[in-house]
Every structure is written in C-alpha cells, then in structure tokens.
FITI-779046 format. One line per 5 residues: their letters; for each residue x, y, z of C-alpha. Coordinates in Angstrom, 2 decimals. Layout:
<atoms>
a) X:Y:Z ~ ...
</atoms>
This chain:
<atoms>
mkavc) 127.20:103.65:108.72 ~ 126.18:100.12:108.92 ~ 122.70:99.47:108.23 ~ 120.38:96.01:107.47 ~ 119.42:96.53:103.87
wngan) 116.49:94.47:102.04 ~ 117.80:92.91:98.74 ~ 114.76:90.79:97.70 ~ 112.46:88.32:99.48 ~ 114.26:86.45:102.28
dmrve) 117.44:88.40:101.62 ~ 118.62:90.72:104.41 ~ 122.23:92.07:104.26 ~ 124.08:94.29:106.51 ~ 125.73:96.92:104.21
tvpdp) 127.78:100.49:104.42 ~ 125.50:103.22:103.51 ~ 125.65:106.65:103.79 ~ 125.15:108.35:107.05 ~ 121.62:110.40:107.48
kiinp) 121.66:114.14:107.31 ~ 119.79:116.86:108.60 ~ 117.40:117.93:105.73 ~ 114.74:119.69:107.41 ~ 114.80:122.37:110.21
rdaiv) 112.56:119.71:112.35 ~ 114.78:116.88:111.75 ~ 116.91:115.07:114.26 ~ 119.64:112.52:114.07 ~ 119.82:109.77:116.57
kittt) 122.75:107.35:117.27 ~ 120.77:104.21:117.62 ~ 121.69:102.13:120.65 ~ 119.24:99.24:120.32 ~ 116.76:98.20:117.80
aicgs) 114.52:95.24:117.07 ~ 113.24:92.77:114.62 ~ 109.39:93.35:114.70 ~ 106.95:90.60:113.46 ~ 105.74:93.14:110.74
dlhiy) 108.97:93.29:109.43 ~ 108.53:89.72:108.52 ~ 106.08:90.65:106.06 ~ 108.63:92.53:104.12 ~ 111.25:89.57:104.70
ngyip) 108.38:87.15:103.02 ~ 107.87:89.36:100.25 ~ 104.37:90.52:100.83 ~ 104.82:94.17:101.12 ~ 104.74:95.85:97.68
tmekg) 107.12:99.12:96.88 ~ 110.02:97.89:98.72 ~ 113.15:98.67:96.55 ~ 116.79:97.14:96.76 ~ 118.94:98.79:99.52
dilgh) 115.73:99.96:101.49 ~ 116.92:100.12:105.16 ~ 114.66:98.21:107.44 ~ 113.44:98.84:110.88 ~ 110.85:100.83:112.94
efmge) 111.47:99.87:116.47 ~ 114.45:101.86:117.80 ~ 115.89:104.26:120.19 ~ 119.02:105.95:121.04 ~ 120.79:109.56:121.85
vvelg) 120.16:112.48:119.83 ~ 123.45:113.58:118.19 ~ 122.21:116.69:116.00 ~ 119.30:118.60:115.95 ~ 117.48:120.78:113.13
savkn) 117.24:124.52:113.63 ~ 113.36:124.28:114.62 ~ 113.75:121.66:117.15 ~ 113.78:123.62:120.50 ~ 112.39:120.81:122.98
lkigd) 115.27:118.55:122.77 ~ 119.08:118.81:123.44 ~ 122.10:116.95:122.06 ~ 122.61:113.76:124.46 ~ 118.90:113.05:125.01
rvivp) 118.14:109.67:125.23 ~ 114.96:108.87:123.32 ~ 112.58:106.34:121.75 ~ 111.14:107.19:118.25 ~ 107.73:105.99:117.58
ftisc) 107.13:103.90:114.30 ~ 104.60:106.41:113.02 ~ 105.82:109.74:111.42 ~ 103.37:112.55:112.60 ~ 103.63:116.22:112.18
gncff) 101.60:116.90:115.01 ~ 99.89:119.94:113.42 ~ 97.29:118.29:111.20 ~ 93.68:117.53:111.78 ~ 94.27:113.74:112.62
cqqdl) 97.46:114.45:114.96 ~ 95.24:117.02:116.77 ~ 92.64:114.54:116.97 ~ 95.21:112.22:118.60 ~ 95.07:109.87:115.42
wslcd) 98.74:110.07:115.01 ~ 99.16:106.98:112.74 ~ 96.92:108.85:110.38 ~ 98.92:112.04:109.98 ~ 98.09:113.84:106.63
nsnpn) 101.76:115.59:106.20 ~ 104.24:112.94:106.82 ~ 103.86:110.49:103.74 ~ 105.67:112.15:100.61 ~ 104.48:108.96:98.59
awlae) 100.74:109.39:99.62 ~ 99.72:109.27:96.29 ~ 101.04:105.38:95.90 ~ 98.90:104.52:99.32 ~ 95.98:106.40:97.94
klmgy) 96.05:104.06:94.80 ~ 95.80:101.10:96.86 ~ 93.45:102.38:100.10 ~ 91.79:105.61:98.96 ~ 93.63:107.70:101.48
spsgl) 97.02:107.27:102.91 ~ 97.94:106.64:106.31 ~ 101.26:108.37:108.03 ~ 104.54:107.66:106.93 ~ 106.34:104.78:108.69
fgysh) 110.04:104.23:109.23 ~ 111.57:101.56:107.09 ~ 108.48:100.09:105.68 ~ 108.27:100.54:101.58 ~ 108.00:103.56:99.54
mmggy) 104.24:103.35:99.58 ~ 104.50:104.33:103.50 ~ 107.18:107.07:102.75 ~ 110.36:105.51:101.72 ~ 112.04:106.24:105.00
aggqa) 115.17:104.89:106.01 ~ 114.48:102.57:109.11 ~ 116.28:102.05:112.09 ~ 117.91:98.91:112.09 ~ 121.22:100.95:111.54
eyarv) 123.53:102.61:113.51 ~ 122.10:106.23:112.87 ~ 118.46:107.39:111.71 ~ 117.12:110.70:110.55 ~ 114.06:111.42:112.44
pfadv) 111.43:114.07:110.81 ~ 109.47:116.02:113.00 ~ 111.31:115.36:115.78 ~ 110.07:117.91:117.99 ~ 106.97:115.83:118.31
glfki) 108.25:112.31:117.28 ~ 110.85:111.87:119.98 ~ 110.04:110.79:123.29 ~ 112.58:111.38:126.43 ~ 113.12:108.49:128.32
pntlt) 114.65:108.45:131.93 ~ 118.12:106.96:132.44 ~ 116.73:104.86:135.40 ~ 115.24:102.23:132.82 ~ 117.14:100.06:130.63
deqvl) 116.83:100.04:126.67 ~ 115.12:96.69:126.73 ~ 112.43:97.97:129.25 ~ 111.37:101.08:127.09 ~ 112.52:99.98:123.69
fltdi) 108.93:98.13:122.83 ~ 107.10:101.62:123.34 ~ 108.14:102.49:119.92 ~ 105.42:99.72:118.52 ~ 104.53:96.57:120.09
fptgy) 103.64:97.30:123.71 ~ 101.55:100.62:122.50 ~ 100.12:98.29:119.96 ~ 98.81:95.72:121.99 ~ 97.53:98.21:124.41
maaen) 95.57:99.78:121.80 ~ 94.31:96.36:120.62 ~ 93.18:95.87:124.02 ~ 91.42:99.48:124.42 ~ 89.49:98.88:121.22
cniqp) 87.86:96.01:122.82 ~ 85.89:98.23:125.27 ~ 86.61:95.98:128.06 ~ 84.12:95.94:130.82 ~ 84.47:94.20:134.39
gdtva) 84.30:90.63:134.25 ~ 84.97:90.39:130.40 ~ 86.55:87.44:128.70 ~ 88.88:88.33:125.80 ~ 90.45:85.92:123.04
vwgcg) 93.77:86.62:121.42 ~ 94.92:85.08:118.37 ~ 98.58:85.10:118.33 ~ 101.13:84.84:121.08 ~ 103.98:86.78:119.38
pvgqf) 105.40:90.04:120.93 ~ 102.20:92.19:119.98 ~ 99.88:89.22:121.36 ~ 101.73:88.94:124.63 ~ 101.10:92.64:125.05
aiqsa) 97.47:92.55:124.12 ~ 97.14:90.03:126.86 ~ 98.91:92.03:129.70 ~ 96.83:94.99:128.52 ~ 93.51:93.30:128.43
filga) 94.24:92.43:132.09 ~ 95.33:96.08:132.86 ~ 92.18:97.45:131.49 ~ 90.14:95.13:133.56 ~ 89.65:91.67:131.55
ervia) 88.76:89.05:134.40 ~ 89.97:86.24:131.80 ~ 91.96:86.12:128.68 ~ 92.31:83.05:126.26 ~ 95.42:82.84:124.24
idrip) 95.60:80.98:120.77 ~ 98.27:79.76:118.87 ~ 100.58:76.85:117.64 ~ 103.92:77.43:118.81 ~ 104.51:75.79:121.98
erlql) 107.03:78.23:123.44 ~ 104.65:81.20:122.77 ~ 101.67:79.42:124.26 ~ 104.16:78.48:127.50 ~ 105.24:82.40:127.69
aekys) 101.62:83.74:128.06 ~ 100.90:80.96:130.50 ~ 103.84:81.77:132.51 ~ 103.94:85.60:132.34 ~ 100.31:86.16:132.17
gveti) 98.57:83.26:133.66 ~ 96.27:82.66:130.68 ~ 94.20:79.79:129.58 ~ 95.37:78.80:126.10 ~ 94.40:77.05:122.96
nyeki) 96.81:75.34:120.57 ~ 94.80:75.11:117.07 ~ 96.68:72.20:115.84 ~ 95.28:70.31:118.82 ~ 91.63:71.32:118.89
dagea) 89.52:73.38:117.02 ~ 89.72:76.80:118.19 ~ 85.99:77.55:117.58 ~ 84.54:74.97:119.25 ~ 87.24:75.41:122.27
lkemt) 86.13:79.10:122.78 ~ 82.36:78.10:122.63 ~ 82.68:75.38:125.25 ~ 85.09:77.60:127.52 ~ 82.31:80.47:127.52
ggrgp) 79.51:78.21:128.09 ~ 78.33:78.55:124.72 ~ 78.02:82.36:124.49 ~ 81.75:83.43:122.99 ~ 84.10:85.84:124.27
dacid) 83.23:89.29:124.59 ~ 86.14:90.58:122.64 ~ 88.39:89.23:120.04 ~ 91.98:90.30:119.04 ~ 93.90:89.43:115.82
avgme) 97.69:89.99:116.67 ~ 98.23:87.73:113.54 ~ 97.46:89.59:110.38 ~ 98.09:88.87:106.79 ~ 100.30:85.89:107.39
ahgtd) 98.03:83.70:109.32 ~ 98.07:79.90:109.29 ~ 95.38:77.07:109.59 ~ 94.72:73.55:109.34 ~ 91.69:73.47:107.24
leyly) 90.72:73.79:103.26 ~ 90.43:77.74:103.81 ~ 94.10:77.89:104.71 ~ 94.98:76.01:101.50 ~ 92.60:78.11:99.42
dqvkq) 94.21:81.28:100.71 ~ 97.77:79.94:100.31 ~ 96.93:79.34:96.41 ~ 95.07:82.36:95.92 ~ 98.21:84.56:97.61
avrle) 100.70:82.56:95.36 ~ 98.94:83.64:92.26 ~ 98.30:87.24:93.19 ~ 94.47:86.92:93.41 ~ 94.41:87.69:97.02
tdrpi) 97.11:89.27:98.83 ~ 96.68:88.41:102.74 ~ 95.37:85.22:104.61 ~ 92.12:86.31:106.47 ~ 92.16:82.97:108.53
vlrqm) 92.28:84.64:112.01 ~ 89.32:87.36:111.00 ~ 87.07:84.86:109.65 ~ 87.57:82.82:112.99 ~ 86.90:85.85:115.15
mlacr) 83.90:86.72:113.48 ~ 82.28:83.46:113.83 ~ 83.44:82.96:117.49 ~ 82.89:86.45:119.15 ~ 79.62:86.58:121.10
kgghv) 76.67:88.58:119.69 ~ 77.19:92.35:120.29 ~ 81.04:91.90:120.94 ~ 84.24:93.90:119.80 ~ 86.78:92.55:117.30
sipgv) 90.06:94.39:117.38 ~ 92.65:94.39:114.52 ~ 96.01:95.06:115.30 ~ 97.62:92.65:112.80 ~ 98.96:93.90:109.57
yvgfi) 96.59:93.63:106.39 ~ 97.95:95.38:103.35 ~ 95.38:94.58:100.28 ~ 92.37:92.48:99.47 ~ 90.79:89.40:100.97
dkmpm) 87.66:87.14:100.43 ~ 85.40:84.63:101.70 ~ 84.52:86.81:104.81 ~ 81.38:85.89:106.63 ~ 80.13:89.12:106.90
gaamn) 76.65:88.07:107.32 ~ 77.65:86.23:110.55 ~ 79.23:89.91:111.45 ~ 76.38:92.03:110.58 ~ 73.70:89.78:112.17
kaltf) 75.68:89.55:115.47 ~ 75.90:93.10:115.66 ~ 79.71:92.96:115.94 ~ 82.07:96.10:116.44 ~ 84.97:96.44:114.62
kmgqt) 88.25:98.72:115.30 ~ 91.74:98.64:113.98 ~ 94.45:100.25:112.50 ~ 97.89:101.25:112.86 ~ 98.74:102.31:116.43
hvhky) 98.35:105.94:117.44 ~ 101.91:105.34:119.44 ~ 102.33:109.11:120.49 ~ 98.77:109.00:122.47 ~ 99.92:106.17:124.67
lptll) 103.80:106.91:125.62 ~ 102.99:108.72:129.08 ~ 100.72:106.21:130.33 ~ 102.90:103.15:129.19 ~ 105.97:104.76:130.69
dhiqn) 104.08:105.03:134.13 ~ 103.20:101.68:134.01 ~ 107.07:100.48:133.23 ~ 108.25:103.21:135.97 ~ 105.59:101.44:138.64
gqidp) 106.70:97.98:138.09 ~ 103.14:96.96:136.61 ~ 104.98:95.53:133.50 ~ 108.55:94.72:132.32 ~ 108.25:94.50:128.56
sfvit) 111.73:93.13:128.13 ~ 109.91:89.36:128.98 ~ 109.26:88.85:125.50 ~ 113.18:89.00:124.35 ~ 114.77:85.89:123.75
hslpl) 117.65:86.83:121.71 ~ 119.84:89.79:121.59 ~ 122.34:90.30:118.66 ~ 124.87:92.40:117.23 ~ 123.74:94.40:114.30
eqaph) 126.10:92.34:112.05 ~ 124.14:89.17:112.70 ~ 120.66:90.67:112.00 ~ 120.18:88.48:108.83 ~ 120.43:85.33:110.95
gyeif) 118.00:87.15:113.27 ~ 115.54:87.38:110.57 ~ 115.79:83.84:109.72 ~ 115.25:82.50:113.32 ~ 112.47:84.79:113.81
nqrkd) 110.72:83.93:110.52 ~ 111.35:80.12:110.98 ~ 110.50:80.33:114.76 ~ 113.99:78.38:115.55 ~ 115.89:78.27:118.68
ncikv) 112.60:79.22:120.54 ~ 112.79:82.63:119.18 ~ 110.14:85.18:120.23 ~ 111.57:88.48:119.75 ~ 114.78:89.66:118.86
vlkp) 116.74:92.97:119.37 ~ 119.78:94.24:117.75 ~ 122.79:96.15:119.15 ~ 124.59:98.47:116.58
</atoms>
C-alpha cells in the first residue's frame, strides 16, 4: 500500500509499504477513505518529537471502511463505515472505565519509554512516535486498529467524510478544552491559537454557554475565519500586546478562562521568544511555553487555564507565583475522544456545527509532502489539509 512515511525533520515521503495484518483477535483492518494532517503532526515534521524512526507511518486523523475483523470483534461487520479515535484504548483498564481514555494502561507496548520522560505512560497513539507505542498511522491506504471493538465508532451514511472526520481528534480536543474551563453563563473565554483546534475550542465554548470569546493569533486568515464563522472578537498579537488588550477588553479583570490551542511551538514578539528559541535549539528546553506564560498572567483571579496544545518535555521561566497567588485552576491532557463521540455526533447531525468549515485544502495522498509544507509554512492561506488515498 501507499503511506506517508517520516524520513527525518521536514522530510515526508509517500512510499510503498507492506499492507497491515490482523495480529490480535481484537484488531480490525480499515480501508481509509479520508485522512488529515493535524497541527500536532507538524511537531513531528519539525523534528521536535523524540523516538521517531525512519519509515514510520504518520497520521492520527482517519476514517474509512472495515475490510477485515479479528475473531473477538463481535460488534462490527465488514463494510461498516467508521471513524478512528486517535487515542488507542483497551476499554477495560481502570482509566478507560473512568472515561479517561487517553490514559489507558494497556495500549502502549513501549510504556517504559514514556515513563522515563513523564513518570507514567499515556495511551498509545496512532502514528506518533515509538514512545507512544510505535503504531502505524492513518495517512495511508489501510490501517490496523487495535482494540477495534471499543476503538471504532460507526458513522451514518447520511453524513460526508468531511463532516465527521474531525471526530477522530480536533473536534473532541476543542470541546474538551472548553469543557475544562468550567464555563458559566456570562463567561468570557480567551483562546490562543486560531488553527483547527482553536476554531473548535471557540465553537465549543459557545456551545457550552460562554457569552464572549476572544481569539488570539498572528495569521490574518485564521483570525478572519474565527470572526466569520464564530463571530468572535480578535487580537493580532503582532500588532498589539495580547495581555494589555485582554485587560482592557475585560474592564481590568481578565478573562474567566484561557485556552492554549498552540502548544510547544508557540511564537512571540519579545525577548522571551528569542530566549526559548535559543534554549530549544541547544536542547536545554524542549518546548516554547510562550502562551502558557501569557495565560497565567492574563487569566482573572480564580479563573481556569485549559491546555489542549501538545507539550512533550520541559519548560522554564514560568510565573508560578502568579498562578498560585491568583488561585488558578489548570486542566489539560490528551483528549478522551471516546467520551465525547455520541454528544458531538449529535451536534453535527442536528446542524449545530459543520466541522468541515476548517478545511482549506483537499489533496490526493501522493501530494502529502506538499500538504505538510503548505500547512507548516501557512502558505496559500492553508488552515487544514485533508488527504484522499
């Protein structure tokens, strides 16, 4: 089959690789009909995710048709149309039973690698390094899905691939980010980052009852999409200081909640950005916590800080005194996708949201390297790329 393979930083290639096979009775093989490049894939593309190996198949946003089933999978049949949550979860361990699906104890065969860096291991992830399981991803023609009896979610034929594809990751990620804000009627929520996850966090904040959302970015087309589709107020941080603007826009109190939809490759305009770039370049710091610092200072006293953006290692120069003395609440983590699928599918079916609004480019799988380039460089007004095998 054809698949998108990692060959080093900024080097993605479409290669011919062996077809996946059933290796466990709970496996399924899915013929992929639509997949996508995620913003977190760019962390791999730019060389910031450790334990990648040449030839690894990328991609964790994918869907398709069941073409083969393991003997233990009884709730699916050949031909079922399914989406595949990016977190791989067994359904039986303590964490899965608590609806903490991204913390599954049984799905990462390389848990010892993650434990060295983080103390404990999260669940395995599709196409996201050997530290997260070494699973082949879904930017390919076929994929093996472990724990398919709990990991595949059937989709009605009345909805297009583009409407439901993002149930695999970025729609639930944005929704969980908003849910973590404990939004109350009348709240103001500030969202850093107007990429796809930020767009869904904005939409989800309104769904959950926020009165006002303020979106922060530097890319004009992303800010324009947030304004057009969600009716938010926006801040271009390259033109005005985001912290001062938020203080003025909230009467000096600050937003009730802040969402970091950027993560480890945040940009900035001050000396702290240069400091982080230098430390990251010489491996003295793994992530650039520019947005985290801004949120901790900008959020109102007693407010909530939500972090869906990906971080992988160590950061410094954090204003913990501000966070502690302001009594901020932090919630974060990889998304518990399975938990949100029924609710979010209902929102799509009743017309409350059409997630396809973030798609700007649809390319054949063979053009995936070009898709990575334009997404990473924000060329051609690119916001989201889907790939068709």
